[in-house]
Structures are given as C-alpha cells and as structure tokens.
C-alpha positions in Angstrom: -19.5 115.0 -165.3 -16.7 112.6 -166.3 -14.9 114.9 -168.8 -13.3 118.1 -167.5 -14.6 121.4 -169.0 -11.1 122.3 -170.1 -10.7 119.0 -171.9 -14.1 119.4 -173.6 -13.2 122.9 -174.8 -9.8 121.9 -176.0 -11.1 118.9 -177.9 -14.0 120.8 -179.4 -11.6 123.6 -180.6 -9.3 120.9 -182.1 -12.3 119.2 -184.0 -13.6 122.6 -185.3 -10.1 123.4 -186.6 -9.9 120.1 -188.4 -13.3 120.6 -190.0 -12.4 124.1 -191.0 -9.4 122.8 -192.8 -11.4 120.2 -194.5 -9.6 117.2 -192.9 -11.7 114.1 -193.2 -9.8 111.7 -191.1 -8.2 112.9 -187.9 -7.4 111.4 -184.5 -9.0 112.2 -181.2 -7.1 109.9 -179.0 -3.6 108.4 -179.5 -3.7 104.8 -178.2 -0.1 104.4 -177.1 1.2 100.9 -176.2 4.9 101.4 -175.3 5.2 97.8 -174.0 3.2 94.6 -173.9 4.7 93.2 -170.7 2.1 92.9 -167.8 2.1 91.7 -164.3 -1.3 90.1 -164.8 -2.6 87.5 -167.3 -6.3 88.4 -167.8 -8.7 85.9 -169.5 -9.9 88.5 -172.0 -6.5 89.9 -172.9 -5.3 89.8 -176.5 -1.7 90.8 -175.7 -0.4 88.2 -173.3 0.7 85.5 -175.8 3.6 87.4 -177.4 7.0 85.7 -177.1 9.4 86.8 -174.4 11.6 88.7 -176.8 8.6 91.0 -177.7 7.5 91.2 -174.1 11.0 92.5 -173.1 10.9 95.3 -175.6 10.0 99.0 -174.8 9.3 102.1 -176.9 11.7 104.8 -176.0 10.6 108.2 -174.5 11.6 109.8 -177.8 9.5 107.5 -179.8 6.5 108.0 -177.5 6.6 111.7 -177.7 7.2 111.8 -181.4 4.0 109.7 -181.9 1.9 112.5 -180.5 3.7 115.1 -182.6 3.1 112.9 -185.7 -0.6 112.5 -185.3 -1.5 115.6 -183.3 -4.3 114.1 -181.2 -5.3 116.2 -178.1 -5.5 113.1 -175.9 -3.2 110.2 -175.3 -4.3 106.9 -173.6 -1.2 105.0 -172.5 -1.9 101.3 -172.2 0.0 98.1 -172.7 0.8 95.7 -171.0 1.2 97.5 -167.8 2.6 101.0 -168.3 4.0 101.4 -164.8 6.5 98.6 -165.6 8.1 101.0 -168.1 11.1 102.7 -166.4 10.7 105.9 -168.5 7.0 106.3 -167.9 7.3 109.3 -165.5 9.4 111.2 -168.1 7.0 110.1 -170.9 4.0 111.4 -169.0 5.8 114.7 -168.1 6.6 115.2 -171.8 3.0 114.8 -172.9 1.8 117.2 -170.2 4.4 119.8 -171.3 2.8 119.6 -174.8 -0.7 120.3 -173.2 -2.0 116.8 -174.0 -4.5 115.1 -171.8 -3.0 111.9 -170.5 -5.0 108.8 -169.4 -2.4 106.5 -167.8 -4.0 103.1 -167.8 -3.0 100.7 -165.0 -4.1 97.7 -163.0 -2.9 99.7 -160.0 -0.8 96.9 -158.5 2.3 99.1 -158.7 0.6 102.5 -158.3 1.2 103.0 -154.6 4.9 102.5 -155.0 5.2 104.6 -158.2 2.9 107.4 -157.2 5.7 109.6 -156.0 7.0 109.7 -159.6 4.0 111.8 -160.8 2.6 115.2 -160.0 -1.2 115.9 -159.9 -2.3 117.9 -163.0 -5.5 118.6 -164.8 -3.8 117.0 -167.8 -3.1 113.7 -166.0 -5.7 111.0 -165.1 -4.8 107.6 -163.7 -7.3 105.2 -165.5 -7.5 102.2 -163.3 -8.8 98.9 -164.6 -11.7 97.6 -162.6 -14.1 95.2 -164.2 -16.8 95.3 -161.6 -17.1 94.4 -158.0 -14.5 92.4 -156.0 -15.5 88.9 -157.1 -16.1 89.9 -160.7 -12.9 91.9 -161.1 -10.6 89.3 -159.5 -12.2 86.6 -161.7 -11.6 88.8 -164.8 -7.9 89.3 -164.0 -7.5 85.7 -162.8 -5.9 86.7 -159.5 -7.4 87.2 -156.0 -6.8 90.4 -154.1 -6.3 92.7 -157.1 -9.6 94.6 -156.5 -8.7 95.5 -152.9 -5.2 96.7 -154.0 -6.7 98.8 -156.7 -9.3 100.4 -154.4 -6.5 101.1 -151.9 -4.4 102.8 -154.6 -7.5 104.9 -155.7 -8.0 106.2 -152.2 -4.4 107.1 -151.8 -4.2 108.8 -155.2 -7.4 110.8 -154.4 -5.9 111.9 -151.1 -2.8 113.2 -153.1 -4.9 115.2 -155.5 -4.8 113.0 -158.6 -7.6 112.6 -161.1 -8.9 109.0 -161.2 -10.9 107.3 -164.0 -12.2 103.7 -163.6 -12.0 101.7 -166.8 -14.6 98.9 -166.8 -15.0 96.2 -169.5 -18.1 94.1 -169.4 -18.0 90.4 -170.2 -20.5 87.5 -170.5 -22.5 86.8 -167.4 -22.8 90.4 -166.1 -26.2 91.5 -164.7 -27.4 95.0 -165.0 -28.1 95.3 -161.3 -24.5 94.1 -160.5 -23.0 96.7 -162.9 -25.2 99.5 -161.5 -24.1 98.6 -158.0 -20.5 98.8 -159.1 -21.1 102.2 -160.7 -22.6 103.4 -157.4 -19.5 102.1 -155.6 -17.1 103.8 -158.0 -19.0 107.0 -157.7 -18.9 106.9 -153.9 -15.1 106.4 -154.2 -15.0 109.9 -155.7 -13.5 109.0 -159.1 -13.8 111.7 -161.7 -14.8 109.3 -164.5 -16.0 105.9 -165.4 -15.2 104.4 -168.8 -17.3 101.4 -169.8 -17.2 99.2 -172.9 -18.3 95.7 -174.0 -15.3 93.4 -174.2 -13.9 92.8 -177.7 -13.3 89.1 -178.6 -9.6 89.1 -179.5 -8.7 86.2 -181.6 -5.7 85.6 -179.3 -7.6 85.8 -176.0 -7.4 82.5 -174.1 -11.1 82.4 -173.1 -13.3 83.3 -176.0 -16.5 82.4 -174.2 -16.3 85.4 -171.9 -17.2 87.9 -174.6 -20.6 89.5 -175.0 -22.4 89.6 -178.4 -23.7 92.8 -179.9 -27.4 92.3 -179.3 -26.8 91.1 -175.7 -24.6 94.2 -175.1 -27.4 96.5 -176.1 -30.0 94.8 -173.9 -27.5 94.8 -171.0 -26.8 98.5 -171.4 -30.5 99.4 -171.6 -31.1 97.7 -168.3 -28.0 99.3 -166.7 -29.1 102.8 -167.8 -32.6 102.1 -166.5 -31.1 101.6 -163.1 -29.0 104.8 -163.6 -31.8 107.2 -164.4 -31.8 108.6 -160.9 -28.1 108.4 -160.5 -25.2 110.8 -161.1 -22.6 108.4 -162.4 -19.6 110.3 -163.9 -19.5 108.3 -167.1 -16.5 109.4 -169.2 -18.3 109.3 -172.6 -20.3 111.4 -174.9 -24.0 111.2 -174.4 -24.5 109.8 -177.9 -22.0 107.0 -177.4 -23.9 105.9 -174.4 -27.1 106.1 -176.4 -25.4 104.0 -179.1 -24.5 101.4 -176.4 -28.2 101.2 -175.6 -29.0 100.4 -179.2 -30.5 103.8 -180.2 -28.0 104.9 -182.8 -26.8 103.3 -186.0 -23.2 104.1 -186.2 -20.3 103.1 -188.4 -16.9 102.6 -186.8 -14.4 105.4 -187.0 -11.1 103.5 -186.4 -8.8 106.3 -187.3 -10.3 108.3 -184.4 -8.2 106.3 -181.9 -5.0 105.3 -183.8 -2.6 102.9 -182.1 1.2 103.3 -182.0 3.1 100.4 -180.4 6.3 98.5 -180.6 5.7 97.4 -184.2 4.6 100.8 -185.6 1.1 102.3 -186.4 -1.3 99.4 -186.1 -4.0 98.8 -188.7 -6.9 99.5 -188.3 -7.1 99.8 -184.5 -5.6 98.3 -181.3 -8.2 95.5 -181.2 -7.2 93.8 -184.5 -3.6 92.5 -184.1 -3.1 90.6 -187.4 -3.9 93.3 -190.0 -0.4 94.8 -190.3 1.4 98.1 -189.5 2.3 101.4 -191.1 5.7 103.0 -190.6 4.2 106.5 -190.3 0.9 108.0 -189.2 0.5 109.5 -192.7 0.8 106.1 -194.2 -1.7 104.7 -191.7 -4.3 107.3 -192.7 -3.6 107.4 -196.5 -2.7 103.8 -197.3 -5.1 101.8 -195.2 -8.2 100.4 -196.9 -10.6 101.5 -194.3 -13.6 100.0 -196.2 -12.3 96.6 -195.1 -13.1 97.3 -191.4 -16.0 97.9 -189.1 -19.2 96.2 -188.3 -20.8 95.0 -191.5 -17.6 95.1 -193.4 -15.5 92.5 -191.6 -16.5 89.5 -189.6 -13.8 90.2 -187.0 -15.6 93.5 -186.2 -19.1 91.9 -186.2 -19.8 92.3 -182.4 -17.6 95.3 -181.6 -19.1 98.2 -179.8 -15.9 99.4 -178.2 -15.3 103.1 -177.6 -12.1 103.1 -179.5 -14.1 102.8 -182.7 -17.5 104.3 -181.9 -16.8 107.2 -179.5 -15.2 109.2 -182.3 -18.3 108.6 -184.4 -20.5 109.8 -181.6 -18.3 112.9 -181.1 -18.6 113.7 -184.8 -22.4 113.3 -184.5 -22.4 115.5 -181.5 -20.6 118.3 -183.4 -23.1 117.8 -186.3 -26.2 117.6 -184.2 -25.6 119.4 -180.9 -29.2 119.6 -179.9 -29.7 115.9 -180.3 -26.6 115.3 -178.1 -27.8 117.9 -175.5 -31.1 116.2 -175.3 -29.4 112.8 -174.5 -27.1 114.6 -172.0 -30.2 115.9 -170.2 -32.5 112.9 -170.4 -30.0 110.0 -170.7 -29.9 107.1 -173.1 -33.2 105.6 -174.3 -34.1 102.4 -172.5 -37.2 101.3 -174.3 -38.8 101.2 -177.7 -37.4 99.6 -180.9 -33.7 99.6 -181.3 -32.0 101.4 -184.2 -31.4 99.3 -187.3 -28.1 97.3 -187.6 -25.6 98.1 -190.3 -26.1 95.8 -193.4 -23.6 93.0 -193.8 -21.3 93.6 -196.7 -19.6 90.2 -196.8 -20.6 86.6 -197.2 -19.4 83.7 -195.1 -18.1 80.7 -197.0 -17.9 77.2 -195.7 -14.1 77.7 -195.2 -15.0 80.6 -192.8 -13.3 83.0 -195.1 -15.1 86.3 -195.5 -15.6 87.6 -199.0 -16.5 91.3 -199.3 -19.4 92.3 -201.5 -20.4 95.8 -202.8 -22.7 97.6 -200.4 -23.4 101.1 -199.3 -22.3 99.9 -195.8 -18.7 100.0 -197.1 -18.9 103.8 -196.8 -17.3 104.8 -193.4 -18.3 107.7 -191.3 
C-alpha cells in the first residue's frame, strides 16, 4: 500500500470535517514551489525558461510555512525547481512536520546523498524521487546520463537510514506498457513505500512538445500497464478510483483547487501546470475570485489532454468518500482493463481559425 494508514486517516478526517462545515472548495495538497532553479534541464519541464533574476529568487521559510496555515491542507508537496538547492529547506521541512503535515519533498536526488544529514526520518516526511522509468528512459527524459544510477544509489542510502521513499514517474510519448511494468517491478524491489505515476502535461513552455502523450493514448497505455500489474503488488501512491480513471473507466471533471500552488509569484491560477493564467495574492482570493468554469478538460483547450493527478486525484478522492463501496471494489480488483471506456467530457468551446478558444454554454462548465 503506497499511502500510510495514519495519512489516510488524517486526510479522511480532514475531508469529513470540510464536508460537515459545508465547504465546497478545499485543498488536499499544497503544491509549494519555493524556487524555480534546478540542476537539470529536462525536455518536458515547463519551468526552465524563466530569466536568471527569477531563477535566483527563493521563498522564505516564513512565507512557506504561512502558505500551509493559509490554506490548511493536510499534505504539502515541495517541488520546484530542485528543492534541495534551497538553503532553508531543512528548516522548512521541520516546520511543516511540527504542524503535523505530511511532506513529500520532491527531488531529482542528485544532491540527496550530501544533504541527507540535514533531515530526520519521520512518518510525516517522504522523499519523492523523480524517476521516469528505467535507466535509458529516465536519463533521456532528464537529458543527462548517469542521473538514474545516482538516484537509485540515493534511494538505497535513504532506505538504509530509515527514510520513506516515493518514486514519482511521469510517462511520455514512446513508452511501452511492458517497459513501464518492468520499471514498477524494479521500484517495488527497491523497497520504496510508494510510486506516483501520471501522464506528462504538455506545458506551453516545454522545449520538446512532441514528448507528450495525448488523452486517448494515455488511457490505452494505462490499461495495458494495469493488465501486466494484475498479479503484482505495486505500491501505487494513488486512490483506487484515480487509477481507474487513468484506465479510462471514470468520467471525471478536474478539481484544480484540490492541489493549489503557492510559488514565488503568489497563488497560481488555476494549478501549477498552467503558467500564464495569473496569480492571486491570497488563498482566499484564489478560491473565491478565480473563474473555475474556465478550466478543465472540455472547458479549456490547454487542459484538453490533461489527466494529471494534481487535477483529478482530488476528484477521485471526493468520489471515494461519496461511493466507498465502488472505491473498495476497485481497491480489491484493480482498475478495469477491458470493455468500453467511459464517455469523455463534452467540449464547451469552439476553435476558431486564429486558434483562439471561444467558450460556449454547456453543462460541462459545472465543475466537480
């Protein structure tokens, strides 16, 4: 099981509390990007083209900790950039743990062996290490040889020292289901506590747009992957219904406020994947002043092929709370891998010759 029992209980209690108070839009995971500087330049990254003056900036410890107080999410995913470049990161992580928040510290692991002494193993801390498949696949994805071997070495060291490890895997064009399944087998044998997987999102600013999967191709790929996994015990760090969604068996709207992003510029609208939609100065403003009907598959062409967990895991979690027996059935039997796929969300915009998307009225404008 990829998600600890304590985390499941604490998150479930938080969700029930929100629902009892009648809160419609609430966060599950704070996506914190305290810097954009990275020691890699990956082909599918949407953050590496910021100018130097932006890459040299950092959020302070105080700003990072106030972000979790402001939104109240039970989990924080610290990304970037490369978080281990941030000099105050040990103090930031310690501050979150003192607040009883579950921390996923995302890293490419190139600095982890040197910085591991700065952290203490805790049920609240997980190193989420970026690995996009086997050695050849991952090194090609990050555009640098030798990164996979360094990451695996860091994973083994961290495991020996008692740290929780999650592997974060993004799938791009050209993946085969057999290759991905073999990688999941390998990660499981490494003893990692969780595997997070998601189709790559086609950032407008990513240097190589041809690497991204399209929505229908993603569903077919995941069905084949899960077919290989039926007799496996992969510690996939997702809800059972999100995995079923990836396999094309659920029709879900995006819930972008479920994983709000706080970075150098403020609270990013609507999520960390769309970088040109503006920012709110406060979390309250993000929730109350954002026109959420403009975003999500069916509502915005930029979101057309997105199936990322930052938008759809929160939807799946809400569905789990509403339909626990359905979720339990998928937990026991796994995602469906055959039969017709669930209907797609209707398109609520038309594409003009100028490529400008014009919204039209549709029931699909209603978000979950």
